[in-house]
C-alpha positions as CSV (number, residue, x, y, z in Angstrom):
1,Q,-5.3,-21.0,-21.5
2,V,-4.3,-17.4,-20.5
3,Q,-3.5,-16.8,-16.9
4,V,-3.7,-13.3,-15.5
5,V,-2.2,-12.7,-12.0
6,E,-2.3,-9.4,-10.1
7,S,-0.4,-8.3,-7.0
8,G,0.5,-5.1,-5.1
9,G,-2.7,-4.2,-3.3
10,G,-2.8,-3.4,0.4
11,L,-4.0,-1.0,3.1
12,V,-2.7,2.6,2.9
13,Q,-3.7,5.9,4.5
14,A,-5.2,8.7,2.4
15,G,-2.4,10.5,0.5
16,G,-0.3,7.4,0.2
17,S,0.8,5.3,-2.8
18,L,0.6,1.8,-4.1
19,R,1.9,0.1,-7.2
20,L,-0.1,-2.7,-8.7
21,S,1.3,-5.3,-11.1
22,C,-0.3,-7.7,-13.5
23,S,1.2,-10.4,-15.8
24,A,-0.6,-12.4,-18.5
25,S,0.8,-15.6,-19.8
26,G,0.0,-18.9,-21.5
27,G,-2.0,-17.7,-24.6
28,I,-1.5,-18.7,-28.2
29,F,-2.4,-15.2,-29.4
30,S,-0.6,-12.0,-28.7
31,I,-2.0,-9.7,-26.0
32,N,-3.3,-6.4,-27.3
33,T,-4.8,-4.1,-24.6
34,M,-4.4,-4.5,-20.9
35,G,-6.2,-2.6,-18.2
36,W,-7.4,-2.2,-14.6
37,Y,-11.1,-2.4,-13.6
38,R,-13.2,-1.9,-10.6
39,P,-16.4,-3.7,-9.8
40,I,-19.8,-2.0,-10.2
41,G,-22.7,-4.0,-8.7
42,L,-22.6,-7.8,-8.7
43,N,-21.2,-8.7,-12.1
44,R,-20.1,-5.5,-13.9
45,R,-16.8,-3.8,-13.9
46,A,-15.7,-0.3,-14.9
47,P,-12.3,0.7,-16.4
48,V,-9.9,2.7,-14.3
49,A,-6.9,2.8,-16.8
50,S,-5.9,0.9,-19.9
51,I,-2.9,0.7,-22.2
52,S,-2.6,-0.7,-25.7
53,R,0.3,-2.6,-27.1
54,G,1.3,0.6,-28.9
55,G,1.4,2.6,-25.7
56,R,-1.9,4.5,-25.9
57,T,-3.4,5.1,-22.5
58,N,-6.9,5.9,-21.2
59,Y,-7.8,6.9,-17.7
60,R,-11.0,7.3,-15.7
61,D,-11.3,11.1,-15.1
62,S,-11.2,10.8,-11.3
63,V,-7.7,9.3,-11.4
64,K,-6.0,11.5,-14.0
65,G,-2.9,13.1,-12.6
66,R,-2.8,10.6,-9.7
67,F,-2.5,7.2,-11.4
68,T,-0.1,6.2,-14.1
69,I,-0.4,3.0,-16.2
70,S,2.7,1.5,-17.8
71,R,3.6,-1.7,-19.6
72,D,6.5,-4.0,-20.3
73,K,5.3,-6.6,-22.9
74,D,2.6,-8.6,-21.2
75,T,3.1,-7.1,-17.7
76,V,1.2,-4.0,-16.8
77,Y,1.6,-1.7,-13.8
78,L,-0.6,0.9,-12.1
79,Q,1.2,3.5,-10.0
80,M,-1.4,4.9,-7.7
81,N,-0.4,8.2,-5.9
82,S,-2.4,10.6,-3.7
83,L,-4.8,7.8,-2.9
84,K,-8.3,8.7,-1.6
85,P,-10.8,6.6,0.4
86,E,-13.0,6.5,-2.7
87,D,-10.3,4.6,-4.5
88,T,-11.0,1.6,-2.2
89,A,-11.9,-1.4,-4.3
90,A,-10.8,-4.7,-5.6
91,Y,-8.8,-3.9,-8.7
92,Y,-9.0,-6.5,-11.5
93,C,-6.6,-6.8,-14.4
94,K,-7.9,-7.6,-17.9
95,A,-5.9,-8.7,-20.9
96,T,-7.4,-8.7,-24.4
97,D,-5.8,-10.8,-27.1
98,N,-5.6,-10.1,-30.8
99,V,-8.8,-12.0,-31.6
100,G,-10.8,-10.1,-29.0
101,S,-10.9,-12.5,-26.1
102,D,-10.8,-11.1,-22.6
103,Y,-9.0,-12.7,-19.7
104,W,-9.4,-11.6,-16.1
105,G,-7.3,-11.9,-13.0
106,R,-8.7,-12.7,-9.6
107,G,-8.2,-9.1,-8.3
108,T,-6.1,-7.4,-5.7
109,Q,-7.7,-5.4,-2.9
110,V,-6.8,-1.7,-2.4
111,T,-8.1,-0.2,0.9
112,V,-7.5,3.5,1.6
113,S,-8.2,4.7,5.1
114,S,-9.3,8.3,6.0
């Protein structure tokens, strides 16, 4: 079974930076898209940034110009600059394989103080 593990969260002041990391391993199918998501409500999550195996990226409008997603094989990074209090959330990594199955990490907490 695929394991997805995130790291890099923490407590930072507004204007500061963090770098999140996520690695996916253990699957029998290749990983296609990887991305970072924030919770909405109890069970839903919204995308923050994603990157395909071919390197195509997508960003939530509110983070464009501040966050950069990058990838090395099945490891994905999110460089978060100019952090704002509204960026505070648990950030979850999702890996999607070539047959369309999604695998989620446990999340890493980002807290931005004012």
